[in-house]
C-alpha positions as CSV (number, residue, x, y, z in Angstrom):
1,M,0.0,0.0,0.0
2,T,2.4,2.7,-1.1
3,K,-0.1,4.7,-3.1
4,L,-2.3,5.6,-0.1
5,D,-3.8,9.2,-0.3
6,V,-5.5,9.5,3.1
7,L,-4.7,7.6,6.3
8,D,-7.1,8.0,9.2
9,L,-5.9,6.3,12.4
10,H,-7.7,8.5,15.0
11,S,-8.7,7.0,18.3
12,N,-6.5,3.9,18.1
13,K,-4.3,4.2,21.2
14,I,-1.2,4.7,19.0
15,S,1.8,5.9,21.1
16,R,4.4,6.3,18.3
17,I,4.5,7.4,14.7
18,E,6.3,4.6,12.9
19,N,6.4,2.6,9.7
20,I,4.8,5.2,7.4
21,N,7.9,6.6,5.8
22,H,7.3,4.6,2.6
23,L,4.0,6.4,2.0
24,A,5.4,9.1,-0.4
25,D,1.9,9.8,-1.9
26,L,0.1,10.2,1.4
27,R,-1.6,13.6,1.4
28,V,-3.6,13.5,4.7
29,L,-2.6,11.9,8.0
30,N,-5.1,11.8,10.9
31,L,-3.6,10.6,14.2
32,A,-5.9,12.6,16.4
33,N,-7.0,11.3,19.8
34,N,-4.2,8.8,20.4
35,L,-1.4,8.5,22.9
36,I,1.4,10.1,20.9
37,T,3.9,12.1,23.0
38,N,6.6,13.0,20.4
39,V,6.2,13.8,16.8
40,S,9.0,12.5,14.6
41,N,9.6,9.9,11.9
42,L,7.8,11.8,9.2
43,T,10.6,11.6,6.6
44,G,9.5,10.2,3.3
45,L,6.0,11.8,3.4
46,F,6.8,14.0,0.5
47,S,3.1,14.6,-0.5
48,L,1.7,15.3,3.0
49,T,-0.4,18.5,3.0
50,E,-2.4,17.9,6.2
51,L,-1.4,16.5,9.6
52,N,-4.0,16.1,12.4
53,L,-2.5,15.4,15.8
54,R,-5.2,16.9,18.0
55,R,-5.9,15.4,21.4
56,N,-2.7,13.5,22.0
57,L,-0.1,13.8,24.7
58,I,2.5,15.6,22.5
59,D,5.1,17.8,24.1
60,T,7.6,17.9,21.3
61,V,7.4,18.1,17.5
62,S,10.3,17.6,15.2
63,G,10.9,16.9,11.5
64,L,7.9,18.7,10.0
65,Q,10.3,20.6,7.7
66,T,10.9,17.3,5.8
67,C,7.3,17.4,4.6
68,S,7.8,20.2,2.1
69,R,4.1,20.4,1.0
70,L,2.7,20.6,4.5
71,Q,-0.1,23.3,4.6
72,R,-2.3,22.4,7.6
73,V,-1.1,21.2,11.0
74,F,-3.5,20.6,13.9
75,L,-1.8,20.2,17.3
76,S,-4.6,21.4,19.5
77,N,-5.1,20.0,23.0
78,N,-1.7,18.5,23.6
79,R,1.0,19.3,26.2
80,I,3.2,21.7,24.2
81,D,4.5,24.3,26.6
82,K,7.5,25.9,24.9
83,F,8.0,27.4,21.4
84,E,11.4,25.6,21.3
85,N,9.5,22.3,21.3
86,I,7.8,23.1,18.0
87,Q,10.8,24.9,16.4
88,C,10.4,23.0,13.1
89,V,7.0,24.7,12.4
90,K,8.8,27.9,11.3
91,D,10.6,25.9,8.6
92,C,7.4,24.8,6.9
93,G,7.3,27.3,4.1
94,Q,3.9,26.4,2.8
95,L,2.1,26.2,6.2
96,S,-1.1,28.3,5.9
97,E,-3.1,26.8,8.8
98,L,-1.9,26.0,12.3
99,A,-3.8,25.0,15.5
100,L,-2.1,25.1,18.8
101,D,-5.0,26.1,21.1
102,G,-5.5,23.9,24.2
103,N,-1.8,23.7,24.8
104,P,0.0,25.4,27.7
105,L,1.9,27.4,25.1
106,H,-1.3,29.1,24.0
107,A,-1.5,31.0,27.3
108,H,2.0,32.5,27.0
109,K,2.2,36.2,26.7
110,G,3.1,37.2,23.2
111,Y,1.8,33.9,21.8
112,L,0.2,35.4,18.7
113,E,3.1,37.8,18.0
114,Q,5.7,35.0,18.1
115,V,3.7,32.6,16.0
116,L,3.0,35.3,13.3
117,K,6.6,36.4,13.4
118,N,7.9,32.9,12.8
119,C,5.2,31.5,10.5
120,T,4.9,34.3,8.0
121,N,2.6,32.5,5.5
122,L,-0.2,31.6,8.0
123,K,-3.7,32.4,6.9
124,Q,-5.4,30.8,9.9
125,L,-4.3,30.2,13.5
126,D,-6.4,28.3,16.1
127,T,-9.4,28.4,13.7
128,R,-9.2,32.2,13.4
129,K,-8.5,34.0,10.1
130,I,-5.2,36.0,10.3
131,T,-6.2,39.6,9.5
132,V,-4.1,42.6,8.5
133,E,-4.7,44.1,11.9
134,M,-3.4,41.0,13.6
135,R,-0.2,41.2,11.6
136,Q,0.2,44.9,12.3
137,D,-0.4,44.7,16.0
138,P,-0.5,41.2,17.4
139,T,-0.3,42.4,20.9
140,A,-3.8,44.0,20.5
141,I,-5.5,40.7,20.0
142,N,-6.7,38.4,22.8
143,M,-6.7,34.9,21.4
144,D,-8.9,33.6,24.2
145,E,-11.8,35.8,23.1
146,K,-14.4,34.6,20.6
147,P,-13.7,35.8,17.0
148,Q,-16.6,38.2,17.0
149,E,-15.1,39.9,20.1
150,L,-11.7,40.6,18.5
151,N,-12.4,44.4,18.3
152,T,-11.3,44.9,21.9
153,T,-7.6,45.5,22.5
154,L,-5.1,44.6,25.1
155,E,-2.9,47.3,26.6
156,N,0.6,47.1,28.1
157,D,0.4,46.1,31.8
158,S,0.4,49.5,33.4
159,T,1.5,48.1,36.8
160,T,4.7,46.7,35.4
161,G,5.2,48.5,32.1
162,I,5.8,45.2,30.4
163,S,4.3,44.6,26.9
164,H,2.7,41.3,26.3
165,S,5.6,40.0,24.1
166,E,8.4,41.2,26.3
167,G,10.7,38.5,27.5
168,L,9.2,35.8,25.3
169,Q,11.6,33.9,23.1
170,M,10.4,32.0,20.1
171,F,11.7,29.1,18.2
């Protein structure tokens, strides 16, 4: 089965990604709702455009840059707590949609600013369309608000004088 186009293995108690490197024509891989802790072993997936890893136990992602056609990556509701643990995302040149909501990382100050700075081609982040306003002033957007409430802005913390992105290092 080397000509597989879509592989849906969600909800199968899978703990490791393995034995799929020969699927060069695989376009969509769904491994959502499993027990995966580390994303690796994706070499050889030259046609992969969509990767769904929602609702796993993932804390580290590596090797996504080997999937040169990757456009959509869903990592919501995992255990990712540092930008350094998803460093490879910034090297996915065709990435247009990324979901990281539900991870500890999502609550970091400067989250939106750092993601937009490092993933310049994104059109959608955490199910929200990336707007011109978001790119111009990412500190003015609260990613925890519902999309229709995005007109409100965040200010610098007046008690400390620290902006929302200060001190946060990305990738």
